[in-house]
C-alpha positions in Angstrom: -1.9 -6.6 25.0 -4.4 -9.4 25.0 -4.2 -12.8 23.2 -6.3 -13.2 20.1 -8.1 -16.3 18.7 -5.1 -16.9 16.4 -2.0 -18.5 18.0 0.8 -16.0 18.7 -1.2 -13.0 17.5 -2.1 -10.3 20.0 -4.6 -7.5 20.2 -4.7 -4.0 21.5 -8.2 -2.7 20.8 -8.9 -3.6 17.2 -5.2 -3.6 16.1 -3.3 -6.9 15.6 0.3 -7.5 16.7 3.0 -10.1 16.6 6.0 -10.4 18.9 8.9 -8.7 17.3 11.7 -11.2 16.6 14.1 -8.3 16.1 13.3 -5.8 18.9 13.7 -2.2 18.0 13.6 -2.9 14.3 10.6 -2.0 12.0 10.1 -3.6 8.6 7.7 -1.4 6.8 7.1 1.6 9.1 4.7 -0.3 11.4 4.1 0.8 15.0 5.9 -0.9 17.9 4.5 -1.4 21.3 6.0 -2.8 24.5 4.1 -4.7 27.2 5.4 -6.9 30.0 9.0 -6.6 28.7 8.0 -7.8 25.3 8.0 -5.7 22.1 5.2 -6.2 19.5 4.9 -5.1 15.9 1.5 -3.9 14.6 0.2 -6.1 11.8 -1.4 -3.7 9.3 -4.3 -5.2 7.3 -3.9 -2.4 4.7 -0.4 -3.6 4.0 -0.7 -7.4 4.5 -3.4 -9.5 3.0 -3.0 -12.1 5.7 -3.7 -9.6 8.3 -6.8 -8.5 6.3 -7.9 -12.2 6.3 -7.6 -12.4 10.1 -9.6 -9.1 10.5 -12.3 -10.5 8.2 -12.9 -13.5 10.3 -10.5 -16.3 9.5 -10.5 -19.3 11.9 -7.7 -20.0 14.3 -6.4 -23.0 12.2 -5.3 -20.6 9.4 -2.3 -19.9 11.6 -1.6 -23.4 12.9 2.2 -23.7 13.1 3.6 -25.6 10.0 6.9 -27.5 10.0 8.0 -25.5 6.9 6.5 -22.9 4.6 6.8 -22.1 0.9 5.8 -18.5 0.3 5.2 -17.5 -3.4 5.4 -13.8 -4.1 7.2 -12.4 -1.1 7.8 -8.9 -2.5 9.6 -6.8 0.1 8.7 -9.2 3.0 5.9 -7.4 4.8 3.8 -10.4 5.5 6.7 -12.8 5.5 8.2 -10.8 8.4 5.1 -11.4 10.5 5.2 -15.1 9.7 8.8 -15.0 10.9 7.6 -13.6 14.2 4.9 -16.2 14.5 6.9 -19.3 13.6 10.6 -18.6 14.6 11.4 -22.4 14.5 9.9 -23.0 11.0 11.9 -22.3 7.9 10.1 -20.0 5.5 11.2 -20.2 1.9 10.3 -17.0 0.1 10.1 -17.0 -3.7 10.4 -13.6 -5.4 11.3 -13.0 -9.0 11.7 -9.2 -9.0 15.4 -8.2 -8.4 14.2 -4.8 -7.0 12.0 -6.5 -4.4 14.5 -9.3 -3.7 17.2 -6.8 -2.4 15.1 -5.6 0.6 13.9 -9.2 1.2 17.5 -10.5 1.3 18.4 -7.7 3.7 15.5 -8.6 5.9 16.6 -12.3 6.0 20.0 -11.3 7.4 18.2 -10.3 10.7 15.6 -13.1 10.5 17.4 -16.4 10.0 14.2 -18.4 9.4 13.5 -16.4 6.3 15.1 -18.0 3.3 14.7 -15.9 0.2 15.1 -17.4 -3.3 15.3 -15.3 -6.5 13.2 -17.3 -8.8 10.0 -17.4 -10.8 7.1 -19.2 -9.0 6.0 -20.6 -12.4 9.1 -22.8 -12.4 9.1 -24.8 -9.1 11.5 -27.3 -10.6 14.2 -24.7 -10.3 14.0 -24.5 -6.5 12.3 -27.8 -5.5 15.6 -29.3 -4.4 16.4 -26.3 -2.2 13.0 -26.2 -0.6 12.1 -29.8 -0.1 8.8 -30.7 1.5 6.7 -28.0 3.2 3.5 -28.2 5.2 2.1 -24.8 4.2 2.0 -23.3 0.7 1.2 -19.6 0.8 0.6 -17.8 -2.5 0.3 -14.1 -3.3 1.3 -13.6 -6.9 -0.2 -11.2 -9.5 -0.3 -13.4 -12.5 -3.1 -14.7 -14.7 -2.6 -18.4 -14.2 -2.6 -18.3 -10.4 -4.4 -21.7 -9.9 -1.9 -23.4 -12.2 1.0 -21.9 -10.3 -0.4 -23.1 -7.0 -1.1 -26.6 -8.3 2.4 -27.1 -9.8 4.1 -25.8 -6.6 1.9 -28.1 -4.5 2.8 -31.1 -6.6 6.5 -30.2 -6.3 6.8 -29.2 -2.6 3.6 -29.7 -0.5 3.4 -32.6 1.8 0.4 -35.0 1.6 -1.0 -33.6 4.9 -0.1 -30.0 3.9 -2.5 -27.1 3.5 -2.6 -24.1 1.1 -3.6 -20.5 1.4 -4.1 -18.6 -1.9 -4.6 -14.8 -2.0 -6.5 -14.8 -5.3 -6.0 -11.5 -7.2 -9.1 -11.5 -9.4 -8.1 -8.6 -11.6 -4.8 -10.3 -12.5 -6.9 -13.2 -13.9 -9.1 -11.0 -16.0 -10.5 -7.4 -16.0 -13.8 -8.3 -17.7 -15.5 -11.0 -15.7 -17.3 -10.8 -12.4 -15.3 -11.5 -9.3 -17.8 -14.3 -8.2 -17.3 -16.1 -11.5 -13.5 -16.1 -11.3 -13.6 -17.3 -7.7 -16.0 -20.1 -8.5 -13.8 -21.2 -11.5 -10.6 -21.1 -9.4 -12.2 -23.1 -6.6 -13.3 -25.7 -9.1 -9.8 -25.9 -10.6 -8.2 -26.4 -7.2 -10.8 -29.0 -6.2 -10.1 -30.9 -9.4 -6.5 -31.2 -8.3 -7.5 -33.0 -5.1 -7.8 -30.1 -2.6 -10.7 -29.4 -0.4 -11.7 -25.8 -0.1 -11.9 -25.3 3.7 -12.9 -21.6 3.5 -13.2 -18.5 1.4 -13.1 -14.9 2.5 -13.2 -11.5 0.7 -10.3 -9.2 1.7 -12.3 -6.0 1.2 -12.1 -3.2 2.1 -8.4 -3.7 2.6 -7.6 -5.3 -0.8 -10.3 -4.8 -3.5 -11.1 -7.8 -5.8 -9.0 -10.1 -3.6 -10.3 -13.3 -2.1 -8.4 -15.7 0.2 -9.0 -19.4 -0.3 -8.0 -21.9 2.4 -7.2 -25.4 1.0 -6.9 -28.6 3.0 -5.7 -32.1 1.9 
């Protein structure tokens, strides 16, 4: 295992790994490796858009450790589990509205105490704002048409003034008819009009088609 450019992410060949916070336990069927008495979990870019972003060239500051995280659209917890590995001292509030996905997420949190799942709709941050408080990173991965509005409203509710955002923009959830480049340009403009600076933009292909990651800074 060799250290990578991203803090607390490791490499073996081209594969990425995080230190397993729960040794011996897999989350989504990923490979486990041991080196120097430490167990690592492979971070699969075909299963995690954040891993795809790293493979596609994201800078080190993407994974700068935040004080607290609000994660919108946690699903079964694949990516959230790797964030739990990376930042064991940072609370990660995971919003998921699907009861069928929330069950596995809740089970995952019982072994990872810094994962704090909340069954709620990301379109209604006023319902969980008091539980979450102020966070330094707002991570969004939701498949809804009004993704930029959802991000803006959650940022207004929970993101600190010096906080940053990471949006996994699902272009085909916005529209099936317009070009990807047009949707990305429009989304960037909407986010910038809310006071955010677009610090970077990356396609997530070939791992996630018609998906673009947008890094936002205060």
